[in-house]
C-alpha positions, 0 to 999 in steps of 0.5 A: 321622911316617912315614918317607916324610914325613921324607924328603919334608920333608928334600928337598922342604920348600924347594918348600913354602916357595915354594908355601905363600904361594899357598895362603892358604886351605888352613889353614882348609880343612884345619881344616874338613875335619878333616885333622890335618896342617899346611899345610907337611906337606900341601903337601910330601906333595903335591909328593913324590907329584907328583914320583913320579908325574912320574918314573913317567909320563915313563918310561911315556909316553916308551915309548908315544910312542916306539912311536907316533912314529919321531922320538925327540926329538918323542916325548920332548917329547910325553911330557914335555908330557903328564906335566907336564899330568897332574901339574899336574892331579893337584896341583890336585886334591890341593890342592882335596881338602879342599874336596871333603871340606868340601862333602860334610860341609856337605851331610850337615849341611844334610840333617840340619838340618830335622828335627834342629833340631825335635828340638833345639827339643823338648829345649830346651822342657824349660828345661834348661841349654844344655850339658845340652840339647846333651848329650842331643841329641848322644846321639840325633843319630846318627853323621853329621856333625851328631853329630860337630859336637855332640860336638866342641862338648861335648868343648871343654866337658868336656875343656878346661873352656870355657864353652858360649858359647866352645865354640859360637864354636869350633864356628862357626869349625870347621863347613863348613855355612853353615846350621849356622853360622847356627843356632849363631850364633842359639843363641849370641845367644839364650843370651847375651841370655837369650831363649827357645831353644825359640821360636828353634829352632822358627822355625829348624826351620820355615825349614830345612824350607821350604828343604828343600821348595824343594830337593825341588821343584827336584830333582823338576824337574831329575829329569824333565829328566835322565830325558828327556835319558837316554831321548831322547838315549841310549837311543833314540839308541843303538837308532836308531844300532844299527839304522841301522848294521846296515842300512848294513852289509848294504848296504856289506858292512863288517859286521865293523868295525861289529859291533865298534863296536856292541859298544863302544857297547852294552857300554862307552859306554852303561854309562859314561854311565848311571853318570855320570847316576846320579852326577849324580842322587845329587849333586843329590838333597837327601836325599843318597841 
């Protein structure tokens, strides 16, 4: 344990004991996100970082607001209130960070499932034992989240000596993806009942591929809406506004201030909004690219 964590656990652990009952699902989130720390350590670290940020912010905001407002008491109250708002926002984001990781892992898994399931069905058609089928699949499944999940299942079998069904049950508990969990349940049921694994996986691959096509269709429709909004509201709107302000500045004679505003609009505002649109499109893309 690092030195700062020993300090935090020594002096901030009472706050952790008070807060821990309010974050019941945090243990599961940490497990699924593969953050290798206990709930107590994670919350204590968050409280410690929040305290440091609050101390720095309070000093900084007090100096800023004291320059803006002559009344010291009012400036301090404003600085204190702003600091409380910022640390509350930071702590909320910190606690929900494992959920962000889980969502990212789940999306990566579900993007890989349609084609990977078909490949797994091809290997299963050779009628090899299930553990050997998973071992061969893990060698060619890449370094993405699907390969990692398969390697964890195989590690349970090799290192801890559990049977393949128990390893699948542990994989079901760990995985953040609903579709992958459903597939593992199907593999477990088919293996336990002695069913045909090849038929099950082919049907599951067909189901995943249909869902993937539906997501692509929805993304194509959403992309056309994004493009229309971007071109109409931003590009054409910005051009129209620049022309209008240029005409008005020539009439009113206040060109200096308007030039600065136009510069901000073209070289600051538009690039920021463009980055936001790029992020939105990448997030909505079912392929993750």
